Phi, psi and omega in degrees: 000322182291330176294318178297318180296316181290325176296316179295320178298320178295321177296317178300317185301326181292339183261356183301315179301320179292319178297317180296318181298314180293318179297320179294321178292324179291313187268336185056034179208121186299319182293313178295325179295316178297320177297319180296316179296318179298316178299320178299313182292322177297315179294321179297319177295319180293329183253020184302335178294343180275341179279135180257116178308140182098344176269175185283103181295322181301312180297320179298315179294320179294324177296315179297314180301314180300313181295321177296318179298313180298315179299318179297317180296315180297317180297317179296320178295317181296321182274355178078016179275134181266114171252101188291162177253028181293136182277124175279145183287116179249010180274130181302153182293321179248116183238128183293331181234104185297325182297315180296320180292325177292320177296319178297317178299316179296319178295318178300316178293320180295317178297320180296332183274352177291160174295155181304319181297315179292318181300317180300314182293315179303315182292319181292320180281310186282314185276315183267348177069027180284148175285156183304320181298318180292320178298317178300320179292315181298315184272353180058051178226160178294152181298328177297324178292321177300310181298319181295312180297321179295315180297311180295321179294316178297318179298315180297319178297317179302315181296316181294319181289325176301314179296321181289327178292322177296316179297316180297320180295319178298316180295320180294319179297315180298316182293324177294319179295316180297321181294319181288326182288334184283000000 
């Protein structure tokens, strides 16, 4: 039994970076993300008898992570605890290309402003590279809903990013104009 447990633990270990990345994108807080991943792994170990060898372990773990996140959010709402969606700054202090860091910041803010449902699908497809079928399985929704949320989320991101690029271009033009006028 301990060999099976250690083999499963090694399998879990290979997926921890992906789980952490998705959890961090969901919570936008490193500490809460680590707690979420830990809860996911504890639950996966407790429910290991439900996993069938030969099936997709990654999808199974992502499903557990998603369900733990949803349960935590519901519990917090029920108890009146505020778990904010404030975006923690993940942009390095020294960035060689300021334009790229500003674009990354704008994208991070735009993703944070999406609805939770759209954000989850965007992150699973875009960040984790999951196929639509796997995303539907992880989130326990029909594949048509995945496609719809992805389409609406991408459209909203395009609009937000378009607006931020126009604003950035105006600011750059103004600073260039002010510098020349001085």
